[in-house]
PDB file with one MODEL, atoms N, CA, C and O in Angstrom:
MODEL        1
ATOM      1  N   UNK A   1     -31.285   6.214 -20.771  1.00  0.00           N
ATOM      2  CA  UNK A   1     -30.026   6.953 -20.675  1.00  0.00           C
ATOM      3  C   UNK A   1     -28.959   6.002 -20.141  1.00  0.00           C
ATOM      4  O   UNK A   1     -29.164   5.342 -19.123  1.00  0.00           O
ATOM      5  N   UNK A   2     -27.843   5.935 -20.815  1.00  0.00           N
ATOM      6  CA  UNK A   2     -26.767   5.039 -20.389  1.00  0.00           C
ATOM      7  C   UNK A   2     -25.941   5.682 -19.276  1.00  0.00           C
ATOM      8  O   UNK A   2     -25.889   6.904 -19.138  1.00  0.00           O
ATOM      9  N   UNK A   3     -25.314   4.841 -18.507  1.00  0.00           N
ATOM     10  CA  UNK A   3     -24.484   5.317 -17.400  1.00  0.00           C
ATOM     11  C   UNK A   3     -23.310   6.147 -17.900  1.00  0.00           C
ATOM     12  O   UNK A   3     -22.899   7.095 -17.231  1.00  0.00           O
ATOM     13  N   UNK A   4     -22.771   5.813 -19.054  1.00  0.00           N
ATOM     14  CA  UNK A   4     -21.608   6.533 -19.565  1.00  0.00           C
ATOM     15  C   UNK A   4     -21.929   7.963 -19.984  1.00  0.00           C
ATOM     16  O   UNK A   4     -21.021   8.787 -20.091  1.00  0.00           O
ATOM     17  N   UNK A   5     -23.199   8.275 -20.223  1.00  0.00           N
ATOM     18  CA  UNK A   5     -23.557   9.636 -20.634  1.00  0.00           C
ATOM     19  C   UNK A   5     -23.796  10.560 -19.440  1.00  0.00           C
ATOM     20  O   UNK A   5     -23.983  11.763 -19.626  1.00  0.00           O
ATOM     21  N   UNK A   6     -23.793  10.026 -18.230  1.00  0.00           N
ATOM     22  CA  UNK A   6     -23.998  10.843 -17.033  1.00  0.00           C
ATOM     23  C   UNK A   6     -22.648  11.244 -16.449  1.00  0.00           C
ATOM     24  O   UNK A   6     -21.809  10.386 -16.174  1.00  0.00           O
ATOM     25  N   UNK A   7     -22.439  12.523 -16.264  1.00  0.00           N
ATOM     26  CA  UNK A   7     -21.195  13.010 -15.679  1.00  0.00           C
ATOM     27  C   UNK A   7     -21.412  13.296 -14.201  1.00  0.00           C
ATOM     28  O   UNK A   7     -22.413  13.899 -13.813  1.00  0.00           O
ATOM     29  N   UNK A   8     -20.482  12.865 -13.398  1.00  0.00           N
ATOM     30  CA  UNK A   8     -20.534  13.108 -11.955  1.00  0.00           C
ATOM     31  C   UNK A   8     -19.258  13.831 -11.572  1.00  0.00           C
ATOM     32  O   UNK A   8     -18.159  13.336 -11.819  1.00  0.00           O
ATOM     33  N   UNK A   9     -19.400  14.986 -10.976  1.00  0.00           N
ATOM     34  CA  UNK A   9     -18.229  15.757 -10.562  1.00  0.00           C
ATOM     35  C   UNK A   9     -17.840  15.342  -9.145  1.00  0.00           C
ATOM     36  O   UNK A   9     -18.684  15.256  -8.253  1.00  0.00           O
ATOM     37  N   UNK A  10     -16.562  15.092  -8.961  1.00  0.00           N
ATOM     38  CA  UNK A  10     -16.045  14.736  -7.647  1.00  0.00           C
ATOM     39  C   UNK A  10     -14.878  15.650  -7.308  1.00  0.00           C
ATOM     40  O   UNK A  10     -14.222  16.194  -8.197  1.00  0.00           O
ATOM     41  N   UNK A  11     -14.626  15.812  -6.023  1.00  0.00           N
ATOM     42  CA  UNK A  11     -13.497  16.595  -5.551  1.00  0.00           C
ATOM     43  C   UNK A  11     -12.634  15.707  -4.670  1.00  0.00           C
ATOM     44  O   UNK A  11     -13.137  15.068  -3.746  1.00  0.00           O
ATOM     45  N   UNK A  12     -11.345  15.664  -4.949  1.00  0.00           N
ATOM     46  CA  UNK A  12     -10.408  14.887  -4.148  1.00  0.00           C
ATOM     47  C   UNK A  12      -9.663  15.815  -3.205  1.00  0.00           C
ATOM     48  O   UNK A  12      -9.311  16.937  -3.570  1.00  0.00           O
ATOM     49  N   UNK A  13      -9.427  15.343  -2.000  1.00  0.00           N
ATOM     50  CA  UNK A  13      -8.718  16.139  -1.007  1.00  0.00           C
ATOM     51  C   UNK A  13      -7.602  15.291  -0.412  1.00  0.00           C
ATOM     52  O   UNK A  13      -7.844  14.177   0.053  1.00  0.00           O
ATOM     53  N   UNK A  14      -6.381  15.816  -0.427  1.00  0.00           N
ATOM     54  CA  UNK A  14      -5.250  15.120   0.164  1.00  0.00           C
ATOM     55  C   UNK A  14      -5.358  15.210   1.676  1.00  0.00           C
ATOM     56  O   UNK A  14      -5.384  16.305   2.238  1.00  0.00           O
ATOM     57  N   UNK A  15      -5.421  14.062   2.335  1.00  0.00           N
ATOM     58  CA  UNK A  15      -5.542  14.033   3.784  1.00  0.00           C
ATOM     59  C   UNK A  15      -4.198  13.871   4.473  1.00  0.00           C
ATOM     60  O   UNK A  15      -3.940  14.500   5.500  1.00  0.00           O
ATOM     61  N   UNK A  16      -3.345  13.031   3.913  1.00  0.00           N
ATOM     62  CA  UNK A  16      -2.038  12.796   4.520  1.00  0.00           C
ATOM     63  C   UNK A  16      -1.102  12.267   3.432  1.00  0.00           C
ATOM     64  O   UNK A  16      -1.537  11.578   2.509  1.00  0.00           O
ATOM     65  N   UNK A  17       0.154  12.588   3.548  1.00  0.00           N
ATOM     66  CA  UNK A  17       1.155  12.039   2.641  1.00  0.00           C
ATOM     67  C   UNK A  17       2.450  11.847   3.423  1.00  0.00           C
ATOM     68  O   UNK A  17       2.639  12.422   4.495  1.00  0.00           O
ATOM     69  N   UNK A  18       3.321  11.043   2.875  1.00  0.00           N
ATOM     70  CA  UNK A  18       4.585  10.765   3.539  1.00  0.00           C
ATOM     71  C   UNK A  18       5.603  10.341   2.480  1.00  0.00           C
ATOM     72  O   UNK A  18       5.248   9.716   1.481  1.00  0.00           O
ATOM     73  N   UNK A  19       6.855  10.683   2.705  1.00  0.00           N
ATOM     74  CA  UNK A  19       7.944  10.201   1.867  1.00  0.00           C
ATOM     75  C   UNK A  19       8.525   8.968   2.546  1.00  0.00           C
ATOM     76  O   UNK A  19       9.054   9.052   3.654  1.00  0.00           O
ATOM     77  N   UNK A  20       8.423   7.825   1.879  1.00  0.00           N
ATOM     78  CA  UNK A  20       8.990   6.603   2.426  1.00  0.00           C
ATOM     79  C   UNK A  20      10.427   6.484   1.953  1.00  0.00           C
ATOM     80  O   UNK A  20      10.708   6.587   0.759  1.00  0.00           O
ATOM     81  N   UNK A  21      11.331   6.267   2.892  1.00  0.00           N
ATOM     82  CA  UNK A  21      12.752   6.186   2.577  1.00  0.00           C
ATOM     83  C   UNK A  21      13.258   4.770   2.805  1.00  0.00           C
ATOM     84  O   UNK A  21      12.613   3.959   3.469  1.00  0.00           O
ATOM     85  N   UNK A  22      14.420   4.492   2.241  1.00  0.00           N
ATOM     86  CA  UNK A  22      15.055   3.196   2.436  1.00  0.00           C
ATOM     87  C   UNK A  22      15.342   2.981   3.919  1.00  0.00           C
ATOM     88  O   UNK A  22      15.718   3.903   4.641  1.00  0.00           O
ATOM     89  N   UNK A  23      15.152   1.729   4.350  1.00  0.00           N
ATOM     90  CA  UNK A  23      15.590   1.317   5.678  1.00  0.00           C
ATOM     91  C   UNK A  23      16.995   0.765   5.561  1.00  0.00           C
ATOM     92  O   UNK A  23      17.510   0.619   4.452  1.00  0.00           O
ATOM     93  N   UNK A  24      17.615   0.459   6.667  1.00  0.00           N
ATOM     94  CA  UNK A  24      18.985  -0.027   6.667  1.00  0.00           C
ATOM     95  C   UNK A  24      19.214  -1.280   5.861  1.00  0.00           C
ATOM     96  O   UNK A  24      20.292  -1.452   5.292  1.00  0.00           O
ATOM     97  N   UNK A  25      18.215  -2.179   5.793  1.00  0.00           N
ATOM     98  CA  UNK A  25      18.413  -3.432   5.065  1.00  0.00           C
ATOM     99  C   UNK A  25      17.899  -3.379   3.633  1.00  0.00           C
ATOM    100  O   UNK A  25      17.975  -4.381   2.921  1.00  0.00           O
ATOM    101  N   UNK A  26      17.380  -2.237   3.193  1.00  0.00           N
ATOM    102  CA  UNK A  26      16.910  -2.090   1.813  1.00  0.00           C
ATOM    103  C   UNK A  26      18.098  -1.943   0.869  1.00  0.00           C
ATOM    104  O   UNK A  26      19.004  -1.148   1.119  1.00  0.00           O
ATOM    105  N   UNK A  27      18.088  -2.715  -0.217  1.00  0.00           N
ATOM    106  CA  UNK A  27      19.155  -2.623  -1.207  1.00  0.00           C
ATOM    107  C   UNK A  27      18.862  -1.535  -2.231  1.00  0.00           C
ATOM    108  O   UNK A  27      19.784  -0.934  -2.782  1.00  0.00           O
ATOM    109  N   UNK A  28      17.591  -1.281  -2.485  1.00  0.00           N
ATOM    110  CA  UNK A  28      17.153  -0.332  -3.503  1.00  0.00           C
ATOM    111  C   UNK A  28      16.186   0.671  -2.875  1.00  0.00           C
ATOM    112  O   UNK A  28      15.725   0.483  -1.749  1.00  0.00           O
ATOM    113  N   UNK A  29      15.887   1.734  -3.616  1.00  0.00           N
ATOM    114  CA  UNK A  29      14.826   2.634  -3.211  1.00  0.00           C
ATOM    115  C   UNK A  29      13.493   1.917  -3.332  1.00  0.00           C
ATOM    116  O   UNK A  29      13.396   0.918  -4.044  1.00  0.00           O
ATOM    117  N   UNK A  30      12.476   2.399  -2.661  1.00  0.00           N
ATOM    118  CA  UNK A  30      11.188   1.729  -2.667  1.00  0.00           C
ATOM    119  C   UNK A  30      10.494   1.839  -4.019  1.00  0.00           C
ATOM    120  O   UNK A  30      10.596   2.860  -4.698  1.00  0.00           O
ATOM    121  N   UNK A  31       9.790   0.781  -4.403  1.00  0.00           N
ATOM    122  CA  UNK A  31       8.923   0.765  -5.573  1.00  0.00           C
ATOM    123  C   UNK A  31       7.624   0.099  -5.129  1.00  0.00           C
ATOM    124  O   UNK A  31       7.522  -1.128  -5.111  1.00  0.00           O
ATOM    125  N   UNK A  32       6.631   0.916  -4.771  1.00  0.00           N
ATOM    126  CA  UNK A  32       5.362   0.376  -4.302  1.00  0.00           C
ATOM    127  C   UNK A  32       4.550  -0.073  -5.507  1.00  0.00           C
ATOM    128  O   UNK A  32       4.183   0.735  -6.360  1.00  0.00           O
ATOM    129  N   UNK A  33       4.274  -1.378  -5.567  1.00  0.00           N
ATOM    130  CA  UNK A  33       3.592  -1.937  -6.730  1.00  0.00           C
ATOM    131  C   UNK A  33       2.211  -2.471  -6.411  1.00  0.00           C
ATOM    132  O   UNK A  33       1.506  -2.913  -7.317  1.00  0.00           O
ATOM    133  N   UNK A  34       1.807  -2.446  -5.167  1.00  0.00           N
ATOM    134  CA  UNK A  34       0.484  -2.912  -4.787  1.00  0.00           C
ATOM    135  C   UNK A  34       0.068  -2.292  -3.479  1.00  0.00           C
ATOM    136  O   UNK A  34       0.877  -2.164  -2.560  1.00  0.00           O
ATOM    137  N   UNK A  35      -1.201  -1.900  -3.387  1.00  0.00           N
ATOM    138  CA  UNK A  35      -1.746  -1.297  -2.168  1.00  0.00           C
ATOM    139  C   UNK A  35      -3.126  -1.870  -1.904  1.00  0.00           C
ATOM    140  O   UNK A  35      -3.880  -2.143  -2.838  1.00  0.00           O
ATOM    141  N   UNK A  36      -3.458  -2.054  -0.625  1.00  0.00           N
ATOM    142  CA  UNK A  36      -4.805  -2.426  -0.224  1.00  0.00           C
ATOM    143  C   UNK A  36      -4.968  -2.048   1.239  1.00  0.00           C
ATOM    144  O   UNK A  36      -3.986  -1.818   1.944  1.00  0.00           O
ATOM    145  N   UNK A  37      -6.213  -1.985   1.688  1.00  0.00           N
ATOM    146  CA  UNK A  37      -6.508  -1.631   3.067  1.00  0.00           C
ATOM    147  C   UNK A  37      -7.022  -2.838   3.822  1.00  0.00           C
ATOM    148  O   UNK A  37      -7.848  -3.594   3.311  1.00  0.00           O
ATOM    149  N   UNK A  38      -6.528  -3.019   5.049  1.00  0.00           N
ATOM    150  CA  UNK A  38      -7.087  -4.006   5.958  1.00  0.00           C
ATOM    151  C   UNK A  38      -8.391  -3.440   6.523  1.00  0.00           C
ATOM    152  O   UNK A  38      -8.573  -2.223   6.521  1.00  0.00           O
ATOM    153  N   UNK A  39      -9.304  -4.289   7.006  1.00  0.00           N
ATOM    154  CA  UNK A  39     -10.590  -3.802   7.509  1.00  0.00           C
ATOM    155  C   UNK A  39     -10.479  -2.759   8.628  1.00  0.00           C
ATOM    156  O   UNK A  39     -11.386  -1.942   8.794  1.00  0.00           O
ATOM    157  N   UNK A  40      -9.391  -2.773   9.393  1.00  0.00           N
ATOM    158  CA  UNK A  40      -9.230  -1.803  10.485  1.00  0.00           C
ATOM    159  C   UNK A  40      -8.607  -0.488  10.026  1.00  0.00           C
ATOM    160  O   UNK A  40      -8.341   0.382  10.855  1.00  0.00           O
ATOM    161  N   UNK A  41      -8.367  -0.319   8.714  1.00  0.00           N
ATOM    162  CA  UNK A  41      -7.853   0.937   8.190  1.00  0.00           C
ATOM    163  C   UNK A  41      -6.365   0.962   7.928  1.00  0.00           C
ATOM    164  O   UNK A  41      -5.866   1.904   7.313  1.00  0.00           O
ATOM    165  N   UNK A  42      -5.635  -0.061   8.382  1.00  0.00           N
ATOM    166  CA  UNK A  42      -4.204  -0.106   8.082  1.00  0.00           C
ATOM    167  C   UNK A  42      -3.999  -0.314   6.587  1.00  0.00           C
ATOM    168  O   UNK A  42      -4.809  -0.958   5.921  1.00  0.00           O
ATOM    169  N   UNK A  43      -2.914   0.234   6.073  1.00  0.00           N
ATOM    170  CA  UNK A  43      -2.592   0.139   4.654  1.00  0.00           C
ATOM    171  C   UNK A  43      -1.510  -0.905   4.457  1.00  0.00           C
ATOM    172  O   UNK A  43      -0.510  -0.914   5.174  1.00  0.00           O
ATOM    173  N   UNK A  44      -1.708  -1.783   3.488  1.00  0.00           N
ATOM    174  CA  UNK A  44      -0.713  -2.782   3.117  1.00  0.00           C
ATOM    175  C   UNK A  44      -0.077  -2.321   1.814  1.00  0.00           C
ATOM    176  O   UNK A  44      -0.778  -2.060   0.837  1.00  0.00           O
ATOM    177  N   UNK A  45       1.238  -2.222   1.796  1.00  0.00           N
ATOM    178  CA  UNK A  45       1.959  -1.771   0.604  1.00  0.00           C
ATOM    179  C   UNK A  45       3.042  -2.781   0.256  1.00  0.00           C
ATOM    180  O   UNK A  45       3.745  -3.274   1.138  1.00  0.00           O
ATOM    181  N   UNK A  46       3.175  -3.086  -1.023  1.00  0.00           N
ATOM    182  CA  UNK A  46       4.236  -3.977  -1.482  1.00  0.00           C
ATOM    183  C   UNK A  46       5.387  -3.157  -2.027  1.00  0.00           C
ATOM    184  O   UNK A  46       5.202  -2.317  -2.908  1.00  0.00           O
ATOM    185  N   UNK A  47       6.568  -3.403  -1.502  1.00  0.00           N
ATOM    186  CA  UNK A  47       7.795  -2.794  -1.998  1.00  0.00           C
ATOM    187  C   UNK A  47       8.429  -3.819  -2.931  1.00  0.00           C
ATOM    188  O   UNK A  47       9.132  -4.726  -2.487  1.00  0.00           O
ATOM    189  N   UNK A  48       8.173  -3.665  -4.230  1.00  0.00           N
ATOM    190  CA  UNK A  48       8.608  -4.650  -5.205  1.00  0.00           C
ATOM    191  C   UNK A  48      10.117  -4.738  -5.329  1.00  0.00           C
ATOM    192  O   UNK A  48      10.642  -5.837  -5.503  1.00  0.00           O
ATOM    193  N   UNK A  49      10.832  -3.639  -5.248  1.00  0.00           N
ATOM    194  CA  UNK A  49      12.296  -3.669  -5.417  1.00  0.00           C
ATOM    195  C   UNK A  49      12.998  -4.399  -4.291  1.00  0.00           C
ATOM    196  O   UNK A  49      14.027  -5.036  -4.515  1.00  0.00           O
ATOM    197  N   UNK A  50      12.452  -4.317  -3.066  1.00  0.00           N
ATOM    198  CA  UNK A  50      13.104  -4.923  -1.905  1.00  0.00           C
ATOM    199  C   UNK A  50      12.396  -6.182  -1.419  1.00  0.00           C
ATOM    200  O   UNK A  50      12.735  -6.718  -0.364  1.00  0.00           O
ATOM    201  N   UNK A  51      11.400  -6.664  -2.194  1.00  0.00           N
ATOM    202  CA  UNK A  51      10.686  -7.912  -1.892  1.00  0.00           C
ATOM    203  C   UNK A  51      10.062  -7.891  -0.503  1.00  0.00           C
ATOM    204  O   UNK A  51      10.218  -8.842   0.262  1.00  0.00           O
ATOM    205  N   UNK A  52       9.345  -6.797  -0.168  1.00  0.00           N
ATOM    206  CA  UNK A  52       8.771  -6.651   1.172  1.00  0.00           C
ATOM    207  C   UNK A  52       7.301  -6.286   1.121  1.00  0.00           C
ATOM    208  O   UNK A  52       6.820  -5.697   0.153  1.00  0.00           O
ATOM    209  N   UNK A  53       6.598  -6.647   2.184  1.00  0.00           N
ATOM    210  CA  UNK A  53       5.229  -6.222   2.426  1.00  0.00           C
ATOM    211  C   UNK A  53       5.265  -5.333   3.671  1.00  0.00           C
ATOM    212  O   UNK A  53       5.681  -5.773   4.743  1.00  0.00           O
ATOM    213  N   UNK A  54       4.829  -4.088   3.523  1.00  0.00           N
ATOM    214  CA  UNK A  54       4.903  -3.102   4.601  1.00  0.00           C
ATOM    215  C   UNK A  54       3.487  -2.788   5.078  1.00  0.00           C
ATOM    216  O   UNK A  54       2.582  -2.618   4.262  1.00  0.00           O
ATOM    217  N   UNK A  55       3.292  -2.712   6.393  1.00  0.00           N
ATOM    218  CA  UNK A  55       2.006  -2.322   6.975  1.00  0.00           C
ATOM    219  C   UNK A  55       2.158  -0.907   7.529  1.00  0.00           C
ATOM    220  O   UNK A  55       3.109  -0.619   8.256  1.00  0.00           O
ATOM    221  N   UNK A  56       1.219  -0.028   7.183  1.00  0.00           N
ATOM    222  CA  UNK A  56       1.238   1.368   7.627  1.00  0.00           C
ATOM    223  C   UNK A  56      -0.054   1.698   8.360  1.00  0.00           C
ATOM    224  O   UNK A  56      -1.118   1.186   8.015  1.00  0.00           O
ATOM    225  N   UNK A  57       0.040   2.555   9.373  1.00  0.00           N
ATOM    226  CA  UNK A  57      -1.160   2.983  10.097  1.00  0.00           C
ATOM    227  C   UNK A  57      -1.818   4.155   9.369  1.00  0.00           C
ATOM    228  O   UNK A  57      -1.402   4.518   8.268  1.00  0.00           O
ATOM    229  N   UNK A  58      -2.850   4.748   9.985  1.00  0.00           N
ATOM    230  CA  UNK A  58      -3.597   5.835   9.345  1.00  0.00           C
ATOM    231  C   UNK A  58      -2.763   7.102   9.153  1.00  0.00           C
ATOM    232  O   UNK A  58      -3.130   7.966   8.357  1.00  0.00           O
ATOM    233  N   UNK A  59      -1.656   7.220   9.866  1.00  0.00           N
ATOM    234  CA  UNK A  59      -0.738   8.352   9.693  1.00  0.00           C
ATOM    235  C   UNK A  59       0.421   7.992   8.766  1.00  0.00           C
ATOM    236  O   UNK A  59       1.392   8.740   8.651  1.00  0.00           O
ATOM    237  N   UNK A  60       0.307   6.838   8.107  1.00  0.00           N
ATOM    238  CA  UNK A  60       1.320   6.313   7.179  1.00  0.00           C
ATOM    239  C   UNK A  60       2.666   6.071   7.842  1.00  0.00           C
ATOM    240  O   UNK A  60       3.718   6.267   7.233  1.00  0.00           O
ATOM    241  N   UNK A  61       2.619   5.641   9.105  1.00  0.00           N
ATOM    242  CA  UNK A  61       3.829   5.250   9.830  1.00  0.00           C
ATOM    243  C   UNK A  61       3.951   3.731   9.745  1.00  0.00           C
ATOM    244  O   UNK A  61       2.962   3.012   9.883  1.00  0.00           O
ATOM    245  N   UNK A  62       5.166   3.252   9.517  1.00  0.00           N
ATOM    246  CA  UNK A  62       5.398   1.812   9.413  1.00  0.00           C
ATOM    247  C   UNK A  62       5.089   1.129  10.741  1.00  0.00           C
ATOM    248  O   UNK A  62       5.406   1.645  11.813  1.00  0.00           O
ATOM    249  N   UNK A  63       4.464  -0.043  10.646  1.00  0.00           N
ATOM    250  CA  UNK A  63       4.139  -0.842  11.824  1.00  0.00           C
ATOM    251  C   UNK A  63       4.879  -2.169  11.749  1.00  0.00           C
ATOM    252  O   UNK A  63       4.869  -2.830  10.711  1.00  0.00           O
ATOM    253  N   UNK A  64       5.510  -2.555  12.830  1.00  0.00           N
ATOM    254  CA  UNK A  64       6.148  -3.858  12.895  1.00  0.00           C
ATOM    255  C   UNK A  64       7.286  -4.042  11.920  1.00  0.00           C
ATOM    256  O   UNK A  64       7.809  -3.085  11.349  1.00  0.00           O
ATOM    257  N   UNK A  65       7.656  -5.297  11.743  1.00  0.00           N
ATOM    258  CA  UNK A  65       8.735  -5.679  10.840  1.00  0.00           C
ATOM    259  C   UNK A  65       8.129  -6.110   9.507  1.00  0.00           C
ATOM    260  O   UNK A  65       7.211  -6.931   9.491  1.00  0.00           O
ATOM    261  N   UNK A  66       8.617  -5.577   8.398  1.00  0.00           N
ATOM    262  CA  UNK A  66       8.059  -5.967   7.092  1.00  0.00           C
ATOM    263  C   UNK A  66       8.268  -7.448   6.819  1.00  0.00           C
ATOM    264  O   UNK A  66       9.284  -8.023   7.206  1.00  0.00           O
ATOM    265  N   UNK A  67       7.287  -8.066   6.141  1.00  0.00           N
ATOM    266  CA  UNK A  67       7.425  -9.444   5.693  1.00  0.00           C
ATOM    267  C   UNK A  67       8.295  -9.441   4.443  1.00  0.00           C
ATOM    268  O   UNK A  67       8.078  -8.635   3.539  1.00  0.00           O
ATOM    269  N   UNK A  68       9.277 -10.336   4.385  1.00  0.00           N
ATOM    270  CA  UNK A  68      10.175 -10.407   3.229  1.00  0.00           C
ATOM    271  C   UNK A  68       9.826 -11.627   2.385  1.00  0.00           C
ATOM    272  O   UNK A  68       9.634 -12.727   2.903  1.00  0.00           O
ATOM    273  N   UNK A  69       9.748 -11.406   1.063  1.00  0.00           N
ATOM    274  CA  UNK A  69       9.461 -12.475   0.113  1.00  0.00           C
ATOM    275  C   UNK A  69      10.756 -13.006  -0.496  1.00  0.00           C
ATOM    276  O   UNK A  69      11.790 -12.338  -0.467  1.00  0.00           O
ATOM    277  N   UNK A  70      10.684 -14.211  -1.045  1.00  0.00           N
ATOM    278  CA  UNK A  70      11.804 -14.766  -1.791  1.00  0.00           C
ATOM    279  C   UNK A  70      11.710 -14.403  -3.267  1.00  0.00           C
ATOM    280  O   UNK A  70      12.640 -14.650  -4.035  1.00  0.00           O
ATOM    281  N   UNK A  71      10.579 -13.815  -3.658  1.00  0.00           N
ATOM    282  CA  UNK A  71      10.341 -13.442  -5.049  1.00  0.00           C
ATOM    283  C   UNK A  71       9.866 -11.983  -5.085  1.00  0.00           C
ATOM    284  O   UNK A  71       9.653 -11.377  -4.035  1.00  0.00           O
ATOM    285  N   UNK A  72       9.702 -11.428  -6.270  1.00  0.00           N
ATOM    286  CA  UNK A  72       9.227 -10.055  -6.399  1.00  0.00           C
ATOM    287  C   UNK A  72       7.703 -10.034  -6.412  1.00  0.00           C
ATOM    288  O   UNK A  72       7.098 -10.507  -7.374  1.00  0.00           O
ATOM    289  N   UNK A  73       7.068  -9.500  -5.373  1.00  0.00           N
ATOM    290  CA  UNK A  73       5.598  -9.434  -5.348  1.00  0.00           C
ATOM    291  C   UNK A  73       5.109  -8.339  -6.296  1.00  0.00           C
ATOM    292  O   UNK A  73       5.807  -7.348  -6.509  1.00  0.00           O
ATOM    293  N   UNK A  74       3.921  -8.511  -6.862  1.00  0.00           N
ATOM    294  CA  UNK A  74       3.389  -7.529  -7.805  1.00  0.00           C
ATOM    295  C   UNK A  74       2.085  -6.907  -7.356  1.00  0.00           C
ATOM    296  O   UNK A  74       1.766  -5.788  -7.758  1.00  0.00           O
ATOM    297  N   UNK A  75       1.312  -7.617  -6.518  1.00  0.00           N
ATOM    298  CA  UNK A  75       0.011  -7.103  -6.121  1.00  0.00           C
ATOM    299  C   UNK A  75      -0.352  -7.689  -4.760  1.00  0.00           C
ATOM    300  O   UNK A  75       0.252  -8.659  -4.302  1.00  0.00           O
ATOM    301  N   UNK A  76      -1.349  -7.081  -4.126  1.00  0.00           N
ATOM    302  CA  UNK A  76      -1.807  -7.562  -2.829  1.00  0.00           C
ATOM    303  C   UNK A  76      -3.319  -7.384  -2.740  1.00  0.00           C
ATOM    304  O   UNK A  76      -3.881  -6.430  -3.277  1.00  0.00           O
ATOM    305  N   UNK A  77      -3.965  -8.323  -2.049  1.00  0.00           N
ATOM    306  CA  UNK A  77      -5.396  -8.243  -1.777  1.00  0.00           C
ATOM    307  C   UNK A  77      -5.598  -8.660  -0.331  1.00  0.00           C
ATOM    308  O   UNK A  77      -5.116  -9.714   0.083  1.00  0.00           O
ATOM    309  N   UNK A  78      -6.303  -7.849   0.438  1.00  0.00           N
ATOM    310  CA  UNK A  78      -6.625  -8.176   1.818  1.00  0.00           C
ATOM    311  C   UNK A  78      -7.973  -8.886   1.849  1.00  0.00           C
ATOM    312  O   UNK A  78      -8.982  -8.315   1.435  1.00  0.00           O
ATOM    313  N   UNK A  79      -8.000 -10.123   2.334  1.00  0.00           N
ATOM    314  CA  UNK A  79      -9.244 -10.891   2.369  1.00  0.00           C
ATOM    315  C   UNK A  79      -9.869 -10.946   3.748  1.00  0.00           C
ATOM    316  O   UNK A  79     -11.043 -11.296   3.874  1.00  0.00           O
ATOM    317  N   UNK A  80      -9.116 -10.608   4.788  1.00  0.00           N
ATOM    318  CA  UNK A  80      -9.659 -10.520   6.145  1.00  0.00           C
ATOM    319  C   UNK A  80      -8.696  -9.679   6.979  1.00  0.00           C
ATOM    320  O   UNK A  80      -7.744  -9.104   6.451  1.00  0.00           O
ATOM    321  N   UNK A  81      -8.950  -9.611   8.285  1.00  0.00           N
ATOM    322  CA  UNK A  81      -8.103  -8.772   9.142  1.00  0.00           C
ATOM    323  C   UNK A  81      -6.689  -9.313   9.295  1.00  0.00           C
ATOM    324  O   UNK A  81      -5.789  -8.586   9.715  1.00  0.00           O
ATOM    325  N   UNK A  82      -6.485 -10.593   8.954  1.00  0.00           N
ATOM    326  CA  UNK A  82      -5.134 -11.155   9.114  1.00  0.00           C
ATOM    327  C   UNK A  82      -4.682 -12.015   7.929  1.00  0.00           C
ATOM    328  O   UNK A  82      -3.718 -12.771   8.046  1.00  0.00           O
ATOM    329  N   UNK A  83      -5.377 -11.903   6.783  1.00  0.00           N
ATOM    330  CA  UNK A  83      -4.979 -12.658   5.605  1.00  0.00           C
ATOM    331  C   UNK A  83      -4.772 -11.733   4.410  1.00  0.00           C
ATOM    332  O   UNK A  83      -5.615 -10.891   4.101  1.00  0.00           O
ATOM    333  N   UNK A  84      -3.611 -11.911   3.736  1.00  0.00           N
ATOM    334  CA  UNK A  84      -3.287 -11.126   2.551  1.00  0.00           C
ATOM    335  C   UNK A  84      -3.122 -12.073   1.368  1.00  0.00           C
ATOM    336  O   UNK A  84      -2.844 -11.627   0.255  1.00  0.00           O
TER     337      UNK A  84
ENDMDL
END
C-alpha cells in the first residue's frame, strides 16, 4: 500500500492571532514573505516590503528592534538559537 493512498484526518486549531500594523519608520504596509521558529519558540518573520526581520514572542508581540536589510529578503531559515 502506498503512502499516497492512506488518508489521515487532522484538525487545526487557532491558538493566537494578531494584526501587525506599520511602525513609524515603515514606508509600506507589512508583507510577510518568510517565517520560521527559533528553538526557544520565538517566531522570525520577514517583512519584505520594509526590508526587515521581525522577532515575535509566543503571544506574537514584537521583540527588540527589527533588523533592517539593504535588499528585499524573501525567505528565512533558523539554524540555531542565534543564527538566521
